[in-house]
N, C-alpha and C positions, 0 to 999 in steps of 0.2 A: 408488721413485716409480712405476715401471711396474707393480709388483705391486699397489700401492694402486689405480691406475687399473683394472687387470684385475679386482680384487675388486669395484669399484664397478659395472663393466659387468655382471658376473655377477649381482650383487644386483638390478640394475635389470631384467634379463631375468626373473629369478625372480618379482619383484614384479609386473611387468606380466602375466606368465603367470597368476599367482594371481588378479589382478583380472579377467582374461578369463574364467576358470573361474567366478568368482562371478556374472558376468552371465548365465550359462547353467547354473543349478543343476539337478541331477538331481531330478525331481519324483517323489514316491512315488505309486503308483497309488491312486486314490480307492476307498474301500470300497464294495462294491455295496450299494445301499439297496433293500430289497424292500418291496412293499406290506404293510401291517400284517396283512391277512387271510392273505396267503401266508406271512408270517413265523410267524404263529400255527400254521399248518398244519405248517411245517417243525419247529417246536418239539415238536409233539405226535408227529409221525411219526418224528422222528429222522433224516429224510432229509438227507444232506449232499452228495450228488452234484450238481455244479454244473449239468450239463445238465438234470437233472430240476427243480432249483430255478428255473432261468431259464425253463423251459417252463411251470411252474405259475404263476410270477409273471406271465408274459405272458398266460396264460389269465385270471387274475384281472383284470388291467388291461384286457384286451380286452372282457371281459364287462361291466365297469363303464362303460367308455367308450361301449358300445353299449346302455346301459340295460337289460341283461339280468341283471345280478348279482342284483338284488332280486326277480327273478321265480322264483328257485329256493329250495326248502327244503333240498335236498340235492344235492351234487355230489360224485361219487366218481371221482377221477382214476386210481385203480388203479395207483399207482406204487410202486416199491420192491421188488416181487417176493416179498413175504412176507405171511403172514396179518396180521402186526403193522403193516405199512405200508399195506396196501390197504383196511383197514377204515374209514379216517377220512373224515369228511364235511368237505369243504373249506369249506362255509358255517359250520360250527360244530364245530371240531376238539377237542371235549371227549370224554373217554373215558366216555361215559354213554349209556344208551338214549335219554334225552330229547334228546340231540344227534344222534340218528339215525346213530350210527356202527354199522357192520356187525358182527354176530356171525356168524362163519363156522362152519358145521356140517360134520361129515364130514371128508373129506380132499381138498378142491379142489386143483387143480394151479396153483401160483403160479409165475409167471415175470415177468421184467422187462417183458414185453409186456402182461401182464394176468392174469386169473383164469379158469380153466375148471372147471366142475362136470361131472364125468364119471359119477358114480354117483348113485343115487336118494337116498343119504344126504348128498349134497353140496349145499349151498345157503347163501346169505347172507341173514340177517334184518336189514333196515334199521331195524326198530323204528318205521317210519313208516307209520301206518295210512292207508288211503285215505279214512277219515272226515275227515282233515285237508285234503282236496282238494275244491274246488268242482266239482260234476259238470259245470258249464258253463264252467269256467275252470281247466284243469289239463293237465298233460302228463307223460309218462314217456319216457325215452330210454335206449337201449342201443346202445353201439358194439361191433359184432361184429368180431372179428379172424380169424374162421374161415370158410372156404369149405366148405360141405357142403349136402346136400339132406335134412337130417334134420328131420322135422316134430316140433316140440316147443316148449315154452314156455321163454323166455329170462329173463323177469322179470314179476312181477305178484303177484296175490293168490290167486285160487282159480278152479278150473274147475268147482266144485260149488256155489258160493254166488253168487247174483245180486248185482250186475250184471256179473260176470266181467271184472274189470279186469286185462288181461294183454297182453304183447307176445309174439307168435309170429312170429319172423322168417320162418319157412317153415311154411305152413299145410297141413293135410290134413283135410278135412271128414269123410272116411271114418273117421278115428280121433278125431273130435271135437276136433281141434286148430285153434282159431279165434283169430285176432288180433282182439281186441275191447277197447273202452274205454268204460266206462259203458253197456254193452250195445249199442253202435253197432258195426256190422261190415258187410262186403260180402257179397253173396250168391254171389260167385265167389271161389274160394280164390286166394290170392296165393302163388306159388312163384317168387320172384325168381331170375334166373340167377346173380346174385352175392349172397351172404349176408354180404359184408364191407362194413362202413360203419356209418353212424349211422342207426338206426331210431327213429322218434318217433311216438307216438300223442298227439295234441293235441286237446283240446276247447276251442273258441273260436268266438265268433260264431254260436252255435246249431248247430254241426255238429262232428263229429269227423273229423279228417284224419290219415291215415297218411303220414308223410314218410320218404323214403329219401334220405339225403345232401342234405337241405335242400329237396328237390323234392317237391311233393304227388303221391304215388303213387296213393292211393285217397281218395275223399271218401265218408265214411259218413253215416248219418242223424244225427238229433238225439240227444244223450245223455239218459239217464234220470236223474231225481233220486232216486238211491239209492246205498247204499254197502255193501260187504261187511263193513266194520269190522274188516278183517284187515290185518296188516302186509304191505307190499310186499317181496317177496323177489327175490334175484338168482340166476340159474342154473337155477331151476325155480319152479313153484308147488307149495305144500306138499301138495296133495291130488290130484296127477296125476303119473303115472309118465313121461309123455312129456316129454323134455328136449331142448333145442336142441343141447346139447353144443358150444356156441360160446364162444370166449374173450371175456370181457368186458373191454374196454380202457378203458371210460368209461361212466358211468351218471349220470343226473340225474332229479330229480323236482321238479315245481313247477307254476307257473301255465301257462295255455294260451299257445300261440305262433301268431301269424298267419303268412302265407306269407313275408313279408319277414323276420320275426324268426327263423323256422325256418331260412332260408337263411343268415342272418348267424350264427346259433348253430352251424350245421354248419361254416361256414368257420373259425370260431374254434376249434372242437374239432379240425378237420382240421389246422390249423396247430399246435395243441398236440401232436397225434400225430406230426406230421412232425418237430417239434423234439426229440421223444423217440426219433426213429429207429425208429418202429414203425408 
């Protein structure tokens, strides 16, 4: 009889323990859901790194939430550290010239932090002609990860064909290195103490403004109604030997930005760079 009672006690303990566990089941972690635009980019690039994916996804979400996503034709996050992963346009990640994905020429230096063109044969063709941009509503942005005082072109079309649409982070008028957007430029050369950060030329509201890290650094005159009809390139302009030799960590091309939009855009890009630890 004692053995029967003992067995009943043990069974009761096991039963109630099992019931207690059932009340607190171990939950499986929910799968991460990415924005559809970010997911399309991951599929094309083959990027699997979680830090990079989360950073890009947050970049997309922040641009959309702040009504900036639709202002751009091309956004180049420059992630992955290879020619195959840095060529893609986040806005349209198809492997086609019509999608403005980059064709890299020469032997640029590819790193996890970005892309640097160091030789005259190094440059990236975005296949995006400035003819697609409105002279009075357009912008071009280049995030430099290199500190130097090298006067040269970092991104743009041509130094020989009017109206000279280019970014020169560091200018030198003696060598005809001029930062200009639709032929609007300053009469005093700009040689910033720091060449690291987001540099933007924007045409909006009847004037062209050069922004550094979201702040209006120079206000130029009115843009002219003309186009070079040439593709925008990264790392240099195709008809000038002066190169900035600066690492491109991010680039974008699109509509013009006002002061508030330029600052918001910089803060979003800066957060993206921070999340990627670069």
